[in-house]
C-alpha positions as CSV (number, residue, x, y, z in Angstrom):
1,M,-4.1,2.4,-4.3
2,Y,-4.9,3.7,-7.7
3,F,-8.5,4.3,-6.7
4,L,-7.3,6.4,-3.7
5,E,-5.4,8.6,-6.2
6,I,-8.5,9.0,-8.3
7,L,-10.6,9.7,-5.3
8,K,-8.1,12.3,-4.1
9,E,-8.4,14.2,-7.4
10,M,-12.2,14.0,-7.4
11,D,-12.9,15.0,-3.8
12,N,-11.1,18.1,-2.5
13,R,-13.0,18.1,0.8
14,H,-11.3,14.9,2.2
15,Q,-7.7,15.4,1.1
16,D,-6.2,14.7,4.6
17,E,-8.2,11.5,5.2
18,I,-7.4,10.2,1.8
19,E,-3.7,10.9,2.3
20,I,-3.8,9.0,5.6
21,L,-5.5,6.0,3.9
22,Y,-2.9,6.2,1.1
23,A,-0.1,6.0,3.6
24,E,-1.7,3.1,5.4
25,A,-2.2,1.2,2.1
26,N,1.4,1.8,1.1
27,E,2.6,0.4,4.5
28,L,0.4,-2.6,4.1
29,L,1.7,-3.2,0.6
30,S,5.3,-2.9,1.8
31,I,4.6,-5.6,4.5
32,V,3.0,-7.9,2.0
33,V,6.0,-7.5,-0.5
34,A,8.5,-8.1,2.3
35,S,6.6,-11.3,3.4
36,I,6.6,-12.6,-0.2
37,K,10.3,-11.9,-0.5
38,T,11.0,-13.7,2.8
39,L,9.0,-16.7,1.7
40,R,10.8,-16.9,-1.6
41,N,14.2,-16.7,0.1
42,R,13.2,-19.5,2.5
43,E,12.1,-21.6,-0.4
44,D,15.3,-21.0,-2.3
45,Q,17.4,-22.1,0.8
46,R,15.7,-25.5,0.8
């Protein structure tokens, strides 16, 4: 996601598209983190 922040600062013409991509990346990251937490909780219960 860091590269999207850099790209956003460098390219003013595509701000809207970059913000959409940033939001999508953030949502995907949240899903991955939640999945890892779920897996760890299941492993701890065994």
